[in-house]
C-alpha positions in Angstrom: 4.0 -2.4 -9.9 1.0 -2.0 -12.2 -2.0 -4.3 -11.6 -3.6 -4.0 -15.0 -6.5 -6.3 -15.8 -6.2 -8.2 -19.1 -8.9 -10.2 -20.7 -8.2 -12.1 -23.9 -10.3 -10.5 -26.6 -11.6 -13.9 -27.9 -13.3 -14.5 -24.4 -14.6 -11.0 -23.7 -18.1 -9.8 -24.8 -18.1 -7.4 -27.7 -19.2 -4.5 -25.5 -16.8 -5.3 -22.7 -13.8 -3.0 -23.6 -14.1 0.7 -22.6 -17.3 0.4 -20.7 -16.1 1.4 -17.3 -14.3 4.5 -18.7 -17.4 5.5 -20.4 -19.6 5.1 -17.2 -16.8 7.1 -15.2 -16.8 9.9 -17.7 -20.6 10.1 -17.6 -20.6 10.2 -13.8 -18.0 12.9 -13.7 -20.0 15.1 -16.1 -23.0 14.7 -13.9 -21.2 15.3 -10.7 -19.8 18.4 -12.2 -23.1 19.6 -13.4 -24.6 19.0 -9.9 -21.7 21.0 -8.2 -20.4 17.9 -6.4 -16.9 18.2 -7.9 -15.2 21.3 -9.2 -14.2 20.2 -12.7 -14.8 17.1 -15.0 -11.3 15.9 -14.6 -9.5 13.0 -13.0 -7.8 15.3 -10.4 -11.3 16.6 -9.4 -12.7 13.2 -8.9 -9.6 11.9 -7.2 -9.8 14.8 -4.7 -13.3 13.9 -3.9 -12.7 10.2 -3.3 -9.2 10.3 -1.9 -7.3 8.7 -4.6 -4.3 9.8 -6.7 -5.1 11.7 -9.9 -2.9 9.2 -11.8 -4.9 6.4 -10.5 -8.2 7.8 -11.7 -6.4 8.8 -15.0 -5.6 5.1 -15.6 -9.2 4.3 -15.0 -10.2 6.8 -17.6 -7.6 5.6 -20.0 -8.6 1.9 -19.6 -5.2 1.0 -18.2 -6.5 -0.3 -14.9 -9.7 -0.7 -12.8 -10.6 0.4 -9.4 -10.5 -2.0 -6.6 -13.6 -2.8 -4.5 -12.8 -0.1 -1.9 -12.7 2.6 -4.6 -15.9 1.3 -6.2 -17.6 1.5 -2.8 -16.2 4.9 -2.1 -17.7 6.1 -5.6 -21.0 4.6 -4.8 -21.3 5.9 -1.2 -19.8 9.4 -1.7 -22.0 10.2 -4.7 -25.1 8.0 -3.9 -24.7 6.1 -7.1 -25.8 2.4 -7.5 -22.7 0.2 -7.4 -24.4 -2.0 -9.9 -24.4 0.8 -12.4 -20.7 1.6 -11.7 -19.8 -2.0 -12.3 -21.9 -2.2 -15.5 -24.4 -4.7 -14.0 -27.5 -2.8 -14.8 -27.8 -2.4 -18.6 -25.7 -2.4 -21.8 -27.0 1.2 -22.4 -24.8 3.4 -20.3 -27.0 6.5 -20.5 -30.2 4.6 -19.8 -28.6 2.8 -16.9 -27.4 6.0 -15.4 -30.7 7.7 -15.8 -32.5 4.9 -14.2 -30.1 4.8 -11.3 -30.5 8.5 -10.7 -34.3 8.3 -10.9 -34.4 5.5 -8.5 -32.1 7.5 -6.1 -34.5 10.6 -6.2 
C-alpha cells in the first residue's frame, strides 16, 4: 500500500512541490564527492541508510516522502542539519546546504 502525500495545489506554496527531491539530489552529489557513498544513485543512498532502493527512488521522483525515522537516519548518518533536509532553513536550496555544511565544520 502506497502512502503518498497529496497536497492540493491551491493550498500549497508556489515553491512547495519538488523541493525535497532537489535537496536529496544535492545531498547525494555532495556525499558522493566526499566519498561517503559510492555513487550518486538511489541504490547507493539506500544502502547507506538501510532503506530499499525503490523507497529512495520514490523520494527522488516525488512519489512519496521519508518518514521521521528515515529523516533522522539521513541527518545522523551524514551529519546534515535535519532542518535543511526538511526544507526549514531557506527557500534557496544551494544556500541552505552551504550554510548547513559550513556550520557543521
